[in-house]
DRENLO-275633 format. One line per 8 residues: number of its first residue (from 1); for each residue x, y, z of N, C-alpha, C. Coordinates in Angstrom, 1 decimal. Layout:
N
NUM> X Y Z X Y Z X Y Z | ...
***
This chain:
120
1> 93.9 115.1 75.8 92.4 115.0 76.0 92.1 115.4 77.4 | 91.0 116.2 77.5 90.5 116.7 78.8 89.4 115.8 79.3 | 89.4 115.4 80.5 88.3 114.6 81.1 87.6 115.5 82.1 | 86.3 115.5 82.0 85.4 116.3 82.9 84.6 115.4 83.8 | 84.4 115.8 85.0 83.5 115.1 85.9 82.1 115.7 85.6 | 81.1 114.8 85.7 79.7 115.2 85.4 78.8 115.1 86.7 | 77.9 116.0 86.9 77.0 115.9 88.0 75.7 115.1 87.5 | 75.1 114.5 88.5 73.8 113.7 88.1 72.7 114.2 89.1
9> 71.5 113.9 88.7 70.3 114.2 89.6 69.9 113.0 90.4 | 70.7 112.0 90.5 70.3 110.8 91.3 70.2 111.1 92.7 | 69.1 110.7 93.3 68.8 111.0 94.8 69.8 110.2 95.6 | 70.3 110.8 96.6 71.2 110.1 97.6 70.3 109.5 98.7 | 69.3 110.2 99.2 68.4 109.8 100.2 67.0 110.2 99.9 | 66.1 109.4 100.0 64.7 109.8 99.8 64.0 110.0 101.2 | 63.4 111.1 101.4 62.8 111.4 102.7 61.4 111.9 102.5 | 60.6 111.8 103.6 59.3 112.4 103.7 59.4 113.8 104.2
17> 58.5 114.6 103.9 58.5 116.0 104.3 58.7 116.2 105.8 | 58.0 115.3 106.6 58.1 115.4 108.1 59.6 115.1 108.5 | 60.3 114.3 107.8 61.7 113.9 108.2 62.6 115.1 108.1 | 62.3 116.1 107.3 63.1 117.3 107.1 63.2 118.2 108.3 | 62.2 118.0 109.3 62.2 118.8 110.5 63.3 118.5 111.4 | 63.7 117.2 111.5 64.8 116.8 112.4 66.1 116.7 111.6 | 66.8 117.8 111.4 68.0 117.8 110.5 69.1 116.9 111.1 | 69.2 116.8 112.4 70.3 116.0 113.0 70.1 114.5 112.6
25> 68.8 114.0 112.8 68.5 112.7 112.4 68.7 112.4 110.9 | 68.3 113.4 110.1 68.4 113.3 108.7 69.9 113.2 108.3 | 70.7 114.0 108.9 72.2 114.0 108.6 72.8 112.7 109.0 | 72.4 112.2 110.2 73.0 110.9 110.6 72.6 109.8 109.7 | 71.3 109.8 109.3 70.8 108.7 108.4 71.5 108.8 107.0 | 71.7 110.1 106.5 72.3 110.3 105.2 73.8 109.7 105.2 | 74.5 110.1 106.3 75.9 109.6 106.4 76.0 108.1 106.5 | 75.0 107.5 107.3 75.0 106.1 107.4 74.7 105.4 106.1
33> 73.7 105.9 105.4 73.3 105.4 104.1 74.5 105.5 103.1 | 75.3 106.6 103.2 76.4 106.8 102.3 77.7 106.0 102.8 | 77.5 105.3 103.9 78.6 104.4 104.4 79.8 105.3 105.0 | 79.4 106.4 105.6 80.4 107.2 106.3 80.3 107.0 107.8 | 81.4 107.1 108.5 81.5 107.1 110.0 82.3 108.3 110.3 | 82.4 108.6 111.6 83.3 109.7 112.1 84.2 109.2 113.2 | 85.3 109.9 113.3 86.1 109.7 114.5 86.5 111.1 115.0 | 86.9 111.1 116.3 87.3 112.4 116.9 88.7 112.4 117.3
41> 89.3 113.7 117.2 90.6 114.0 117.8 90.3 115.1 118.8 | 91.1 115.1 119.8 90.9 116.1 120.9 92.2 116.6 121.4 | 92.3 117.8 121.7 93.5 118.4 122.3 93.2 119.6 123.2 | 94.2 120.3 123.6 94.0 121.4 124.5 93.1 122.5 123.8 | 93.3 122.7 122.5 92.7 123.8 121.8 91.3 123.5 121.2 | 91.2 122.2 120.7 89.9 121.9 120.0 89.7 120.4 120.0 | 88.4 120.1 119.9 88.0 118.7 119.6 87.3 118.8 118.2 | 87.7 117.8 117.4 87.2 117.8 116.0 86.7 116.5 115.6
49> 85.7 116.4 114.8 85.2 115.2 114.1 85.7 115.2 112.7 | 86.0 114.0 112.3 86.5 113.7 110.9 85.7 112.7 110.3 | 85.2 112.9 109.0 84.4 111.9 108.3 85.3 111.0 107.5 | 85.1 109.7 107.5 85.8 108.7 106.8 84.8 107.7 106.3 | 85.1 106.9 105.3 84.3 105.8 104.9 84.4 104.6 105.9 | 83.3 103.9 106.1 83.4 102.7 106.9 84.4 101.8 106.3 | 85.2 101.2 107.2 86.2 100.2 106.7 87.6 100.9 106.6 | 87.7 102.2 106.8 89.0 102.9 106.7 89.9 102.4 107.8
57> 91.2 102.2 107.4 92.2 101.8 108.4 92.6 103.0 109.2 | 93.3 102.7 110.4 93.8 103.8 111.2 94.9 104.6 110.4 | 95.7 103.9 109.6 96.7 104.6 108.8 96.1 105.5 107.8 | 95.0 105.1 107.1 94.3 105.9 106.2 93.6 107.1 106.9 | 93.0 106.9 108.0 92.4 107.9 108.8 93.4 109.0 109.2 | 94.6 108.6 109.5 95.7 109.5 109.9 95.9 110.5 108.7 | 95.9 109.9 107.5 96.1 110.7 106.3 95.0 111.7 106.0 | 93.8 111.5 106.5 92.7 112.5 106.4 93.1 113.8 107.1
65> 93.8 113.6 108.2 94.2 114.8 109.0 95.3 115.5 108.4 | 96.4 114.7 108.1 97.6 115.3 107.4 98.5 114.2 106.9 | 99.0 114.4 105.7 99.9 113.3 105.1 101.1 113.0 105.9 | 101.6 114.0 106.7 102.8 113.8 107.5 102.5 112.8 108.7 | 101.2 112.9 109.2 100.8 112.0 110.2 100.7 110.6 109.7 | 100.2 110.4 108.5 100.1 109.1 107.8 101.5 108.6 107.5 | 102.4 109.4 107.0 103.7 108.9 106.6 104.5 108.4 107.8 | 104.4 109.1 109.0 105.2 108.8 110.2 104.4 108.0 111.2
73> 103.3 107.4 110.8 102.4 106.6 111.7 103.2 105.6 112.5 | 102.9 105.6 113.8 103.5 104.6 114.7 102.3 103.7 115.2 | 101.3 104.4 115.8 100.2 103.7 116.3 99.0 104.7 116.6 | 97.8 104.1 116.8 96.7 104.9 117.2 96.3 104.6 118.6 | 96.0 105.6 119.4 95.5 105.3 120.7 94.0 105.6 120.6 | 93.2 104.6 120.9 91.8 104.6 120.7 91.0 104.4 122.0 | 90.0 105.3 122.2 89.0 105.1 123.3 87.7 105.2 122.6 | 86.8 104.2 122.9 85.5 104.2 122.3 84.7 105.4 123.0
81> 83.8 105.9 122.2 82.9 107.0 122.8 82.2 106.5 124.0 | 81.7 105.3 124.0 81.0 104.7 125.1 81.8 104.7 126.4 | 83.1 104.2 126.2 84.0 104.2 127.4 84.3 105.6 127.8 | 84.5 106.5 126.9 84.8 107.9 127.2 83.7 108.5 128.1 | 82.5 108.3 127.7 81.3 108.9 128.4 81.1 108.2 129.7 | 81.3 106.9 129.8 81.1 106.1 131.0 82.1 106.5 132.1 | 83.3 106.7 131.6 84.4 107.0 132.6 84.5 108.5 132.9 | 83.8 109.4 132.1 83.9 110.8 132.4 85.0 111.6 131.8
89> 85.5 111.1 130.7 86.6 111.8 130.0 87.8 111.0 129.6 | 88.7 111.6 128.9 89.9 110.9 128.4 90.8 110.4 129.5 | 91.2 111.2 130.4 92.1 110.8 131.5 91.6 109.7 132.3 | 90.3 109.7 132.7 89.7 108.7 133.5 89.6 107.4 132.7 | 89.3 107.5 131.4 89.2 106.3 130.6 90.6 105.6 130.5 | 91.6 106.4 130.3 93.0 105.9 130.3 93.3 105.2 131.6 | 93.0 105.8 132.8 93.2 105.3 134.1 92.5 103.9 134.3 | 91.3 103.8 133.7 90.5 102.6 133.8 90.9 101.5 132.8
97> 92.0 101.8 132.0 92.5 100.8 131.1 91.6 100.7 129.8 | 90.9 101.7 129.5 90.0 101.7 128.3 90.6 102.1 127.0 | 91.8 102.6 127.1 92.5 103.0 125.9 93.2 101.8 125.3 | 93.1 101.7 124.0 93.7 100.6 123.2 94.8 101.1 122.3 | 95.9 100.4 122.1 96.9 100.7 121.2 96.6 99.9 119.9 | 96.4 100.6 118.8 96.1 99.9 117.6 97.1 100.2 116.5 | 97.3 99.2 115.6 98.3 99.3 114.5 97.6 99.9 113.3 | 98.4 100.0 112.2 98.0 100.6 110.9 96.7 100.0 110.4
105> 96.6 98.7 110.5 95.5 98.0 109.8 94.2 98.0 110.6 | 94.2 98.6 111.8 92.9 98.6 112.6 91.9 99.4 111.8 | 90.7 98.8 111.8 89.5 99.4 111.1 88.8 100.3 112.1 | 88.8 101.6 111.7 88.3 102.6 112.6 86.8 102.3 112.8 | 86.3 102.6 114.0 84.9 102.4 114.4 84.2 103.8 114.5 | 82.9 103.8 114.3 82.2 105.1 114.5 82.4 105.6 115.8 | 82.8 106.9 115.9 82.9 107.7 117.1 84.2 107.3 117.9 | 85.2 106.6 117.4 86.4 106.4 118.1 87.0 107.7 118.4
113> 87.5 107.8 119.6 88.3 109.0 120.1 89.8 108.6 119.9 | 90.5 109.3 119.1 91.8 108.9 118.6 92.9 109.9 118.8 | 94.0 109.4 119.2 95.3 110.1 119.2 96.3 109.3 118.3 | 96.8 110.0 117.3 97.8 109.3 116.5 99.2 109.7 116.9 | 100.0 108.6 117.1 101.4 108.8 117.4 102.2 108.6 116.2 | 103.1 109.5 115.9 103.8 109.5 114.6 105.2 110.1 114.7 | 106.1 109.7 113.9 107.4 110.3 113.7 107.3 111.5 112.8 | 108.0 112.6 113.1 108.0 113.8 112.2 109.0 113.6 111.2
***
C-alpha cells in the first residue's frame, strides 16, 4: 500500500496587507507562531543560522547539522547572543566567562551561539 502526503489550504499566519511591507518582522512572527527558534554556528569560513523547534535539545540540534556530530556528541559550548554582543564577539565573551558548557539534554534557546564538541 502506498501512502501519500496531502497539502492543505489552512492558513499558517493571518496578516493585514500593511504587515506584508515589513518582511523581516513577518518572517520573525511566522517562525515564532510556528514554534521555531534559531541557533548559530560560526567558524573561520562562515556563520550560519539553523532552524529548530522550540524545546529541541542540544543533542538533537547537533543532528540538524550532521548525524556524525549528533552520534559523537560530547558537549555544546553556548554563548547567548546578548552576551556575544555585549562583549564584542566570541573570544571576548569567552574571556569574560560567558561561555557555558552544556550537556545533551540542554534545551536550546533562541539565538544561542553554539560550538559542538564531538568524537569522530
